[in-house]
C-alpha positions, 0 to 999 in steps of 0.5 A: 707049231708055236703055242698059242696066247690065251690072255684077252684083252679088256675088250676080250680079244685074245693078244697077239704077237708082233708079226716079227717076233712070230717070225723069230719064233718060227726061225729058230724052232727047228735050230739046235739047242746050241745054236739057239743058246748062242743066238740067245746071248747075243745082246747087240739088237742090230746084230742078225743073230739077235733074238728080241726078249719077246723070243727069249720069254716065248723060250723060257716058258715053253723049252724045258731044256733051255729054261735056265740058261736062256733065263740067264741070258735075259737077265744078263740083258737086262741086267747091261741096259737097265742101268743106263736107264735109271736116273736121280739114284747113287749107283749103289741104288741103281745097282739094287734097283736093277736087282729088283726089276729083274727079280720082278721081271723073271718072277712074273715070267714063271707065273703060272697064270697067262699074265706072262703073255704080256712079255710076249707081247711088248716086252719093252713095255712091261719092263718100263712100267716095272722100273717106274714102280720100282723107283717110285718106291725107291723115291718114297724110301729115300726121301723118307731116309733124307727126313730121317737126315736132317735136321730143322733147326740145328740152334735149337737143342730141345727140338733136336732132342725131340726128335732124336727121342721120337727116332729112337722110339720109332727103332724100338718099335721096329721087329728085330727082323726089321731093325737088322735090315735097316743097320745093314742097309743105313748104317753098314752100307750094305747092298742088297743083293748086288756085286762088290768085295763087301758081302751083301744083305742076302749073303749075311741074312740068307734071305731071299731078296723080296723078304729083305726088300719087304721088311725095309720097306715096312721099316722105312715106313715106320720111321717116316711116321715118327718123323711127320709125329715130331714135325707136328709136335714141333709145329704145335709147341710154336 
C-alpha cells in the first residue's frame, strides 16, 4: 500500500500525486532492492527504466534500507542537470549554486514535517523555486562584490582613500569567523564545497556548508552597507 500524503492546500484539500507517479510507485513496491537501485540510477527520462524524481523522493522517505543509495542517486541526477539551467554566473559560482540548491533540497526531503509532500507532487516546480531563490541570493552577493571592486573616479585620490578606509573599517567590523570565510572565498578564490584540485572551504574549516554560506552572506551584507555609506559621503562632499 502506498503511504498517503497528509499535507493540505490553502483550501484544505489533500495534496495528490500525479497518476503516473502513483503508477511508478506501485510498479516498484514488489521489486527486489537491487532492481530498484538499478532503476534509481537511470538518468535518461526517455528510458522505460527511468523513475520520476517524485518516486525517488517517496523511496527516500519510506524505505530505510535504500534511503542512502537513493538519496545519492537523486543528488547525482540533480548535480548533472542543474548547471545547465543556471545562467549569468561564473563556472565557480554555478558549482557553488548547484551545491547549495542540492543541500537545501535534501534538507527539505528529510524535514520531519509533511512539507516534503510537495516534492512528491511537483518535484520540478519545487526545484525551480529553490533555484530562483539561491540565484537571487548569489546575484545580491555578486552585486556587493562588484561595488567593492569598482572605483568611481580613479583620478580623485581623496575619494579612493575615503572608500578604502571605509572598506577597511568594515572588514575590521567582521567577526573572525566571517573574515576567514571572506578571505578564503574572495581573496583566495576557493570553492565552498565543489570538486577540484584546490581544497574547499568546507575541508579547510571543517564547518558545514550551510554555516559557511550563512557567514559569507552576513559578511557581504556588512561590506555592502559600508560601500553605500562611502557613496553617501562622496555625494555629500560634492
